[in-house]
Every structure is written in C-alpha cells, then in structure tokens.
Biopython code that builds the backbone (N, CA, C, O; Angstrom):
import numpy as np
from Bio.PDB.StructureBuilder import StructureBuilder

atoms = [
    (1, "MET", "N", (0.805, -1.200, -0.008)),
    (1, "MET", "CA", (-0.024, 0.010, -0.001)),
    (1, "MET", "C", (0.878, 1.289, 0.007)),
    (1, "MET", "O", (0.635, 2.249, -0.725)),
    (2, "LYS", "N", (1.929, 1.247, 0.873)),
    (2, "LYS", "CA", (2.798, 2.381, 0.862)),
    (2, "LYS", "C", (3.480, 2.679, -0.442)),
    (2, "LYS", "O", (3.594, 3.835, -0.848)),
    (3, "GLN", "N", (3.943, 1.612, -1.112)),
    (3, "GLN", "CA", (4.551, 1.752, -2.426)),
    (3, "GLN", "C", (3.528, 2.255, -3.457)),
    (3, "GLN", "O", (3.910, 3.024, -4.339)),
    (4, "TRP", "N", (2.324, 1.882, -3.393)),
    (4, "TRP", "CA", (1.306, 2.397, -4.262)),
    (4, "TRP", "C", (1.126, 3.839, -4.119)),
    (4, "TRP", "O", (0.985, 4.536, -5.124)),
    (5, "ILE", "N", (1.121, 4.349, -2.918)),
    (5, "ILE", "CA", (0.918, 5.785, -2.550)),
    (5, "ILE", "C", (2.145, 6.561, -3.055)),
    (5, "ILE", "O", (1.985, 7.648, -3.610)),
    (6, "LEU", "N", (3.360, 6.034, -2.878)),
    (6, "LEU", "CA", (4.590, 6.670, -3.280)),
    (6, "LEU", "C", (4.692, 6.771, -4.872)),
    (6, "LEU", "O", (5.137, 7.761, -5.454)),
    (7, "ASP", "N", (4.240, 5.662, -5.471)),
    (7, "ASP", "CA", (4.166, 5.706, -6.896)),
    (7, "ASP", "C", (3.172, 6.743, -7.458)),
    (7, "ASP", "O", (3.424, 7.408, -8.462)),
    (8, "GLY", "N", (2.066, 6.840, -6.776)),
    (8, "GLY", "CA", (1.038, 7.862, -7.216)),
    (8, "GLY", "C", (1.653, 9.227, -7.014)),
    (8, "GLY", "O", (1.492, 10.086, -7.880)),
    (9, "MET", "N", (2.373, 9.484, -5.882)),
    (9, "MET", "CA", (2.866, 10.804, -5.677)),
    (9, "MET", "C", (3.969, 11.113, -6.691)),
    (9, "MET", "O", (4.089, 12.279, -7.068)),
    (10, "GLN", "N", (4.780, 10.168, -7.161)),
    (10, "GLN", "CA", (5.849, 10.384, -8.128)),
    (10, "GLN", "C", (5.148, 10.700, -9.476)),
    (10, "GLN", "O", (5.570, 11.599, -10.204)),
    (11, "THR", "N", (4.100, 9.962, -9.783)),
    (11, "THR", "CA", (3.450, 10.234, -11.035)),
    (11, "THR", "C", (2.803, 11.625, -11.037)),
    (11, "THR", "O", (2.797, 12.294, -12.071)),
    (12, "GLN", "N", (2.284, 12.051, -9.950)),
    (12, "GLN", "CA", (1.673, 13.460, -9.861)),
    (12, "GLN", "C", (2.745, 14.479, -10.001)),
    (12, "GLN", "O", (2.532, 15.489, -10.673)),
    (13, "LYS", "N", (3.887, 14.280, -9.408)),
    (13, "LYS", "CA", (4.974, 15.287, -9.568)),
    (13, "LYS", "C", (5.466, 15.332, -11.005)),
    (13, "LYS", "O", (5.780, 16.408, -11.515)),
    (14, "LEU", "N", (5.540, 14.160, -11.678)),
    (14, "LEU", "CA", (5.930, 14.152, -13.086)),
    (14, "LEU", "C", (4.928, 14.913, -13.909)),
    (14, "LEU", "O", (5.296, 15.759, -14.724)),
    (15, "GLU", "N", (3.619, 14.608, -13.695)),
    (15, "GLU", "CA", (2.580, 15.283, -14.497)),
    (15, "GLU", "C", (2.661, 16.774, -14.322)),
    (15, "GLU", "O", (2.528, 17.512, -15.298)),
    (16, "LEU", "N", (2.887, 17.270, -13.045)),
    (16, "LEU", "CA", (2.886, 18.739, -12.785)),
    (16, "LEU", "C", (4.186, 19.359, -13.438)),
    (16, "LEU", "O", (4.144, 20.508, -13.876)),
    (17, "ALA", "N", (5.272, 18.646, -13.501)),
    (17, "ALA", "CA", (6.477, 19.105, -14.082)),
    (17, "ALA", "C", (6.307, 19.145, -15.619)),
    (17, "ALA", "O", (6.787, 20.068, -16.278)),
    (18, "ILE", "N", (5.651, 18.179, -16.148)),
    (18, "ILE", "CA", (5.452, 18.199, -17.645)),
    (18, "ILE", "C", (4.500, 19.384, -17.982)),
    (18, "ILE", "O", (4.724, 20.100, -18.957)),
    (19, "GLN", "N", (3.524, 19.564, -17.230)),
    (19, "GLN", "CA", (2.594, 20.771, -17.564)),
    (19, "GLN", "C", (3.388, 22.027, -17.407)),
    (19, "GLN", "O", (3.220, 22.908, -18.250)),
    (20, "ALA", "N", (4.252, 22.219, -16.406)),
    (20, "ALA", "CA", (5.006, 23.383, -16.301)),
    (20, "ALA", "C", (5.890, 23.596, -17.447)),
    (20, "ALA", "O", (6.053, 24.735, -17.884)),
    (21, "TYR", "N", (6.522, 22.498, -18.006)),
    (21, "TYR", "CA", (7.359, 22.552, -19.130)),
    (21, "TYR", "C", (6.615, 22.958, -20.409)),
    (21, "TYR", "O", (7.098, 23.759, -21.210)),
    (22, "MET", "N", (5.433, 22.378, -20.564)),
    (22, "MET", "CA", (4.548, 22.654, -21.694)),
    (22, "MET", "C", (4.134, 24.166, -21.684)),
    (22, "MET", "O", (3.978, 24.751, -22.756)),
    (23, "LYS", "N", (3.966, 24.768, -20.555)),
    (23, "LYS", "CA", (3.560, 26.108, -20.422)),
    (23, "LYS", "C", (4.776, 27.089, -20.341)),
    (23, "LYS", "O", (4.664, 28.283, -20.059)),
    (24, "ARG", "N", (5.916, 26.469, -20.610)),
    (24, "ARG", "CA", (7.135, 27.299, -20.658)),
    (24, "ARG", "C", (7.435, 27.996, -19.318)),
    (24, "ARG", "O", (8.006, 29.086, -19.302)),
    (25, "LYS", "N", (7.055, 27.373, -18.209)),
    (25, "LYS", "CA", (7.377, 27.831, -16.911)),
    (25, "LYS", "C", (8.618, 27.309, -16.341)),
    (25, "LYS", "O", (9.104, 27.772, -15.309)),
    (26, "THR", "N", (9.165, 26.291, -17.046)),
    (26, "THR", "CA", (10.456, 25.708, -16.672)),
    (26, "THR", "C", (11.068, 25.067, -17.849)),
    (26, "THR", "O", (10.385, 24.789, -18.834)),
    (27, "ASP", "N", (12.382, 24.812, -17.778)),
    (27, "ASP", "CA", (13.075, 24.136, -18.861)),
    (27, "ASP", "C", (13.186, 22.617, -18.490)),
    (27, "ASP", "O", (12.630, 22.158, -17.492)),
    (28, "LEU", "N", (13.924, 21.883, -19.335)),
    (28, "LEU", "CA", (13.975, 20.520, -19.083)),
    (28, "LEU", "C", (14.646, 20.185, -17.748)),
    (28, "LEU", "O", (14.204, 19.272, -17.051)),
    (29, "ARG", "N", (15.713, 20.916, -17.383)),
    (29, "ARG", "CA", (16.416, 20.659, -16.169)),
    (29, "ARG", "C", (15.551, 20.990, -14.970)),
    (29, "ARG", "O", (15.514, 20.245, -13.991)),
    (30, "GLY", "N", (14.871, 22.090, -15.054)),
    (30, "GLY", "CA", (14.050, 22.503, -13.973)),
    (30, "GLY", "C", (12.846, 21.467, -13.796)),
    (30, "GLY", "O", (12.469, 21.134, -12.673)),
    (31, "GLY", "N", (12.263, 20.976, -14.966)),
    (31, "GLY", "CA", (11.173, 20.036, -14.935)),
    (31, "GLY", "C", (11.679, 18.687, -14.270)),
    (31, "GLY", "O", (10.923, 18.020, -13.564)),
    (32, "ALA", "N", (12.936, 18.330, -14.514)),
    (32, "ALA", "CA", (13.418, 17.166, -13.950)),
    (32, "ALA", "C", (13.595, 17.348, -12.485)),
    (32, "ALA", "O", (13.281, 16.441, -11.714)),
    (33, "ARG", "N", (14.075, 18.455, -12.071)),
    (33, "ARG", "CA", (14.125, 18.735, -10.571)),
    (33, "ARG", "C", (12.762, 18.729, -9.968)),
    (33, "ARG", "O", (12.576, 18.121, -8.914)),
    (34, "MET", "N", (11.762, 19.391, -10.591)),
    (34, "MET", "CA", (10.423, 19.453, -10.096)),
    (34, "MET", "C", (9.851, 17.967, -9.917)),
    (34, "MET", "O", (9.138, 17.666, -8.959)),
    (35, "ALA", "N", (10.190, 17.146, -10.831)),
    (35, "ALA", "CA", (9.593, 15.707, -10.895)),
    (35, "ALA", "C", (10.437, 14.850, -10.026)),
    (35, "ALA", "O", (10.060, 13.703, -9.787)),
    (36, "ASP", "N", (11.637, 15.343, -9.492)),
    (36, "ASP", "CA", (12.574, 14.527, -8.765)),
    (36, "ASP", "C", (12.957, 13.277, -9.506)),
    (36, "ASP", "O", (12.974, 12.163, -8.982)),
    (37, "VAL", "N", (13.278, 13.540, -10.811)),
    (37, "VAL", "CA", (13.806, 12.437, -11.669)),
    (37, "VAL", "C", (15.097, 12.962, -12.338)),
    (37, "VAL", "O", (15.371, 14.160, -12.261)),
    (38, "SER", "N", (15.876, 12.110, -12.979)),
    (38, "SER", "CA", (17.047, 12.520, -13.682)),
    (38, "SER", "C", (16.615, 13.334, -14.970)),
    (38, "SER", "O", (15.483, 13.202, -15.435)),
    (39, "TYR", "N", (17.482, 14.112, -15.485)),
    (39, "TYR", "CA", (17.286, 14.860, -16.700)),
    (39, "TYR", "C", (16.912, 13.968, -17.828)),
    (39, "TYR", "O", (15.971, 14.258, -18.566)),
    (40, "ASN", "N", (17.648, 12.850, -17.989)),
    (40, "ASN", "CA", (17.391, 11.907, -19.039)),
    (40, "ASN", "C", (16.000, 11.284, -18.951)),
    (40, "ASN", "O", (15.290, 11.156, -19.949)),
    (41, "ARG", "N", (15.623, 10.892, -17.694)),
    (41, "ARG", "CA", (14.291, 10.334, -17.547)),
    (41, "ARG", "C", (13.197, 11.308, -17.922)),
    (41, "ARG", "O", (12.235, 10.941, -18.597)),
    (42, "PHE", "N", (13.337, 12.518, -17.497)),
    (42, "PHE", "CA", (12.376, 13.638, -17.799)),
    (42, "PHE", "C", (12.330, 13.883, -19.262)),
    (42, "PHE", "O", (11.251, 14.037, -19.835)),
    (43, "LEU", "N", (13.469, 13.923, -19.886)),
    (43, "LEU", "CA", (13.503, 14.062, -21.382)),
    (43, "LEU", "C", (12.844, 12.953, -22.107)),
    (43, "LEU", "O", (12.167, 13.211, -23.103)),
    (44, "ARG", "N", (12.996, 11.672, -21.664)),
    (44, "ARG", "CA", (12.319, 10.502, -22.243)),
    (44, "ARG", "C", (10.845, 10.625, -22.089)),
    (44, "ARG", "O", (10.092, 10.340, -23.020)),
    (45, "GLU", "N", (10.413, 11.047, -20.925)),
    (45, "GLU", "CA", (8.956, 11.205, -20.619)),
    (45, "GLU", "C", (8.349, 12.304, -21.562)),
    (45, "GLU", "O", (7.248, 12.117, -22.079)),
    (46, "VAL", "N", (9.051, 13.421, -21.778)),
    (46, "VAL", "CA", (8.562, 14.522, -22.598)),
    (46, "VAL", "C", (8.504, 13.947, -24.077)),
    (46, "VAL", "O", (7.494, 14.138, -24.754)),
    (47, "GLU", "N", (9.522, 13.287, -24.545)),
    (47, "GLU", "CA", (9.542, 12.736, -25.906)),
    (47, "GLU", "C", (8.544, 11.621, -26.113)),
    (47, "GLU", "O", (8.014, 11.467, -27.213)),
    (48, "ALA", "N", (8.275, 10.838, -25.079)),
    (48, "ALA", "CA", (7.246, 9.822, -25.202)),
    (48, "ALA", "C", (5.886, 10.316, -25.361)),
    (48, "ALA", "O", (5.035, 9.633, -25.931)),
    (49, "ARG", "N", (5.635, 11.486, -24.878)),
    (49, "ARG", "CA", (4.405, 12.203, -24.973)),
    (49, "ARG", "C", (4.323, 13.049, -26.240)),
    (49, "ARG", "O", (3.384, 13.825, -26.418)),
    (50, "HIS", "N", (5.331, 12.893, -27.134)),
    (50, "HIS", "CA", (5.355, 13.655, -28.335)),
    (50, "HIS", "C", (5.328, 15.258, -28.150)),
    (50, "HIS", "O", (4.763, 16.006, -28.948)),
    (51, "ILE", "N", (5.937, 15.640, -27.124)),
    (51, "ILE", "CA", (6.063, 17.048, -26.793)),
    (51, "ILE", "C", (7.390, 17.576, -27.472)),
    (51, "ILE", "O", (8.462, 17.024, -27.227)),
    (52, "VAL", "N", (7.303, 18.604, -28.290)),
    (52, "VAL", "CA", (8.382, 19.074, -29.035)),
    (52, "VAL", "C", (9.396, 19.770, -28.036)),
    (52, "VAL", "O", (9.012, 20.624, -27.237)),
    (53, "VAL", "N", (10.676, 19.365, -28.125)),
    (53, "VAL", "CA", (11.722, 20.017, -27.279)),
    (53, "VAL", "C", (12.350, 21.092, -28.036)),
    (53, "VAL", "O", (12.977, 20.828, -29.062)),
    (54, "LEU", "N", (12.225, 22.321, -27.591)),
    (54, "LEU", "CA", (12.773, 23.444, -28.238)),
    (54, "LEU", "C", (13.711, 24.153, -27.279)),
    (54, "LEU", "O", (13.335, 25.146, -26.657)),
    (55, "GLU", "N", (14.942, 23.642, -27.155)),
    (55, "GLU", "CA", (15.807, 24.139, -26.116)),
    (55, "GLU", "C", (17.077, 24.888, -26.767)),
    (55, "GLU", "O", (17.947, 25.375, -26.045)),
    (56, "ARG", "N", (17.129, 24.947, -28.064)),
    (56, "ARG", "CA", (18.251, 25.607, -28.680)),
    (56, "ARG", "C", (18.099, 27.118, -28.677)),
    (56, "ARG", "O", (17.027, 27.615, -29.021)),
    (57, "ASP", "N", (19.101, 27.849, -28.314)),
    (57, "ASP", "CA", (19.082, 29.273, -28.150)),
    (57, "ASP", "C", (18.816, 29.958, -29.481)),
    (57, "ASP", "O", (18.205, 31.027, -29.478)),
    (58, "ASP", "N", (19.224, 29.427, -30.589)),
    (58, "ASP", "CA", (19.040, 30.083, -31.930)),
    (58, "ASP", "C", (17.793, 29.623, -32.627)),
    (58, "ASP", "O", (17.578, 29.979, -33.785)),
    (59, "PHE", "N", (16.976, 28.860, -31.983)),
    (59, "PHE", "CA", (15.783, 28.287, -32.770)),
    (59, "PHE", "C", (14.873, 29.426, -33.238)),
    (59, "PHE", "O", (14.459, 29.418, -34.397)),
    (60, "LEU", "N", (14.533, 30.436, -32.360)),
    (60, "LEU", "CA", (13.647, 31.500, -32.814)),
    (60, "LEU", "C", (14.246, 32.266, -34.067)),
    (60, "LEU", "O", (13.540, 32.642, -35.002)),
    (61, "ASP", "N", (15.525, 32.448, -34.000)),
    (61, "ASP", "CA", (16.177, 33.162, -35.099)),
    (61, "ASP", "C", (16.060, 32.358, -36.412)),
    (61, "ASP", "O", (15.799, 32.908, -37.482)),
    (62, "GLU", "N", (16.254, 31.097, -36.287)),
    (62, "GLU", "CA", (16.086, 30.242, -37.440)),
    (62, "GLU", "C", (14.623, 30.258, -37.919)),
    (62, "GLU", "O", (14.351, 30.321, -39.118)),
    (63, "LEU", "N", (13.740, 30.204, -37.008)),
    (63, "LEU", "CA", (12.319, 30.229, -37.427)),
    (63, "LEU", "C", (11.906, 31.615, -38.010)),
    (63, "LEU", "O", (10.983, 31.675, -38.821)),
    (64, "ALA", "N", (12.517, 32.627, -37.643)),
    (64, "ALA", "CA", (12.221, 33.986, -38.225)),
    (64, "ALA", "C", (12.804, 33.993, -39.597)),
    (64, "ALA", "O", (12.197, 34.599, -40.480)),
    (65, "VAL", "N", (13.948, 33.361, -39.869)),
    (65, "VAL", "CA", (14.525, 33.243, -41.194)),
    (65, "VAL", "C", (13.560, 32.496, -42.148)),
    (65, "VAL", "O", (13.335, 32.892, -43.292)),
    (66, "LEU", "N", (13.010, 31.397, -41.604)),
    (66, "LEU", "CA", (12.036, 30.599, -42.348)),
    (66, "LEU", "C", (10.811, 31.478, -42.735)),
    (66, "LEU", "O", (10.375, 31.508, -43.886)),
    (67, "ALA", "N", (10.279, 32.194, -41.698)),
    (67, "ALA", "CA", (9.243, 33.032, -41.923)),
    (67, "ALA", "C", (9.357, 33.993, -43.102)),
    (67, "ALA", "O", (8.478, 34.168, -43.945)),
    (68, "GLU", "N", (10.565, 34.604, -43.059)),
    (68, "GLU", "CA", (10.917, 35.521, -44.120)),
    (68, "GLU", "C", (11.095, 34.830, -45.486)),
    (68, "GLU", "O", (10.613, 35.288, -46.522)),
    (69, "THR", "N", (11.797, 33.733, -45.421)),
    (69, "THR", "CA", (11.985, 33.001, -46.733)),
    (69, "THR", "C", (10.694, 32.513, -47.378)),
    (69, "THR", "O", (10.552, 32.512, -48.601)),
    (70, "PHE", "N", (9.771, 32.104, -46.543)),
    (70, "PHE", "CA", (8.405, 31.600, -47.091)),
    (70, "PHE", "C", (7.367, 32.654, -47.051)),
    (70, "PHE", "O", (6.216, 32.414, -47.417)),
    (71, "ASP", "N", (7.769, 33.909, -46.581)),
    (71, "ASP", "CA", (6.911, 35.012, -46.485)),
    (71, "ASP", "C", (5.554, 34.626, -45.811)),
    (71, "ASP", "O", (4.452, 34.880, -46.298)),
    (72, "SER", "N", (5.772, 33.992, -44.652)),
    (72, "SER", "CA", (4.612, 33.510, -43.841)),
    (72, "SER", "C", (4.289, 34.488, -42.689)),
    (72, "SER", "O", (5.035, 34.582, -41.715)),
    (73, "GLU", "N", (3.225, 35.169, -42.817)),
    (73, "GLU", "CA", (2.755, 36.141, -41.811)),
    (73, "GLU", "C", (2.421, 35.381, -40.495)),
    (73, "GLU", "O", (2.768, 35.835, -39.405)),
    (74, "SER", "N", (1.739, 34.214, -40.624)),
    (74, "SER", "CA", (1.378, 33.520, -39.347)),
    (74, "SER", "C", (2.645, 33.032, -38.602)),
    (74, "SER", "O", (2.683, 33.069, -37.372)),
    (75, "LEU", "N", (3.634, 32.598, -39.306)),
    (75, "LEU", "CA", (4.842, 32.134, -38.659)),
    (75, "LEU", "C", (5.684, 33.347, -38.060)),
    (75, "LEU", "O", (6.348, 33.234, -37.029)),
    (76, "ARG", "N", (5.597, 34.440, -38.758)),
    (76, "ARG", "CA", (6.199, 35.676, -38.227)),
    (76, "ARG", "C", (5.499, 36.078, -36.918)),
    (76, "ARG", "O", (6.137, 36.405, -35.917)),
    (77, "ASP", "N", (4.188, 36.039, -36.971)),
    (77, "ASP", "CA", (3.416, 36.405, -35.742)),
    (77, "ASP", "C", (3.783, 35.438, -34.642)),
    (77, "ASP", "O", (3.948, 35.872, -33.502)),
    (78, "ALA", "N", (3.918, 34.178, -34.908)),
    (78, "ALA", "CA", (4.213, 33.204, -33.825)),
    (78, "ALA", "C", (5.569, 33.495, -33.247)),
    (78, "ALA", "O", (5.711, 33.425, -32.026)),
    (79, "VAL", "N", (6.560, 33.811, -34.011)),
    (79, "VAL", "CA", (7.926, 34.123, -33.573)),
    (79, "VAL", "C", (7.823, 35.407, -32.642)),
    (79, "VAL", "O", (8.338, 35.455, -31.525)),
    (80, "ASN", "N", (7.156, 36.366, -33.179)),
    (80, "ASN", "CA", (7.057, 37.616, -32.451)),
    (80, "ASN", "C", (6.327, 37.416, -31.043)),
    (80, "ASN", "O", (6.694, 38.014, -30.031)),
    (81, "GLN", "N", (5.278, 36.534, -31.075)),
    (81, "GLN", "CA", (4.581, 36.321, -29.834)),
    (81, "GLN", "C", (5.436, 35.583, -28.780)),
    (81, "GLN", "O", (5.428, 35.924, -27.597)),
    (82, "VAL", "N", (6.169, 34.562, -29.256)),
    (82, "VAL", "CA", (7.079, 33.890, -28.359)),
    (82, "VAL", "C", (8.164, 34.806, -27.787)),
    (82, "VAL", "O", (8.467, 34.757, -26.595)),
    (83, "ARG", "N", (8.730, 35.621, -28.633)),
    (83, "ARG", "CA", (9.788, 36.556, -28.194)),
    (83, "ARG", "C", (9.197, 37.572, -27.178)),
    (83, "ARG", "O", (9.841, 37.913, -26.185)),
    (84, "ALA", "N", (8.006, 38.026, -27.440)),
    (84, "ALA", "CA", (7.349, 38.941, -26.489)),
    (84, "ALA", "C", (7.035, 38.213, -25.167)),
    (84, "ALA", "O", (7.200, 38.822, -24.110)),
    (85, "GLU", "N", (6.596, 36.957, -25.171)),
    (85, "GLU", "CA", (6.418, 36.229, -23.939)),
    (85, "GLU", "C", (7.735, 35.972, -23.201)),
    (85, "GLU", "O", (7.774, 35.982, -21.970)),
    (86, "GLU", "N", (8.798, 35.744, -23.950)),
    (86, "GLU", "CA", (10.110, 35.585, -23.279)),
    (86, "GLU", "C", (10.499, 36.881, -22.634)),
    (86, "GLU", "O", (10.984, 36.866, -21.503)),
    (87, "GLN", "N", (10.318, 37.976, -23.274)),
    (87, "GLN", "CA", (10.712, 39.286, -22.688)),
    (87, "GLN", "C", (9.937, 39.572, -21.531)),
    (87, "GLN", "O", (10.471, 40.115, -20.564)),
    (88, "GLU", "N", (8.692, 39.253, -21.529)),
    (88, "GLU", "CA", (7.752, 39.552, -20.321)),
    (88, "GLU", "C", (8.204, 38.645, -19.224)),
    (88, "GLU", "O", (8.245, 39.056, -18.064)),
    (89, "SER", "N", (8.549, 37.412, -19.550)),
    (89, "SER", "CA", (9.044, 36.481, -18.445)),
    (89, "SER", "C", (10.308, 37.024, -17.822)),
    (89, "SER", "O", (10.452, 36.995, -16.599)),
    (90, "VAL", "N", (11.216, 37.513, -18.618)),
    (90, "VAL", "CA", (12.497, 38.083, -18.079)),
    (90, "VAL", "C", (12.152, 39.282, -17.166)),
    (90, "VAL", "O", (12.697, 39.429, -16.072)),
    (91, "ARG", "N", (11.261, 40.102, -17.637)),
    (91, "ARG", "CA", (10.934, 41.396, -16.824)),
    (91, "ARG", "C", (10.273, 41.014, -15.471)),
    (91, "ARG", "O", (10.438, 41.716, -14.473)),
    (92, "ASN", "N", (9.528, 39.895, -15.463)),
    (92, "ASN", "CA", (8.803, 39.484, -14.294)),
    (92, "ASN", "C", (9.568, 38.521, -13.399)),
    (92, "ASN", "O", (9.097, 38.053, -12.363)),
    (93, "GLY", "N", (10.793, 38.259, -13.878)),
    (93, "GLY", "CA", (11.728, 37.465, -12.973)),
    (93, "GLY", "C", (11.447, 36.042, -13.086)),
    (93, "GLY", "O", (12.099, 35.230, -12.430)),
]
sb = StructureBuilder()
sb.init_structure("model")
sb.init_model(0)
sb.init_chain("A")
sb.init_seg("    ")
for serial, (resi, resn, name, xyz) in enumerate(atoms, 1):
    if name == "N":
        sb.init_residue(resn, " ", resi, " ")
    sb.init_atom(name, np.array(xyz, "f"), 0.0, 1.0, " ", f" {name:<3s}", serial, name[0])
structure = sb.get_structure()
C-alpha cells in the first residue's frame, strides 16, 4: 500500500512538471528537478508524450528566417509572440 501511494505521488510530480514545461514555466532541467527524476528520464517522458523539445538558443532566429523565406505572416506572428512572452517572463523574474 505504501509503495502504491509513493508511486502515485511520483506520477503526480511528473505530471505537474510536464505541464509546467509545456507552459514554458520551466526548462527540461527544472522540470526534472520538479519531478525529482534525472534529466534523461524527464527528457524521455517528454519525448514519449510527443512534446516538441525546443531548447536551442538560436531556434527562434532560425524560425524567423524561415518566416521571411516563405513570406509567412502567421509564422512571423508566432515568432514575435514567443519573443514577447520571453521578454515579459524576463521582466517579471
């Protein structure tokens, strides 16, 4: 019974950490700490759920280039929205 409860608590921590990662409230390392699992285990869980991992610093720059290359207004808007959210997050600490 005790193990069943501990497993349930671990599952709940993992779920909360994945939700925080999906909402961009934490990165992969922070999510692993929140879930109290290794970085590799957390990364495997994220990938198993088919959640896109976007941890490269230059990703938005590359996406902006693609938006210009394909003259995609919706992609341009998405890049600008993510950049604005990142700036807001930095301002709010």
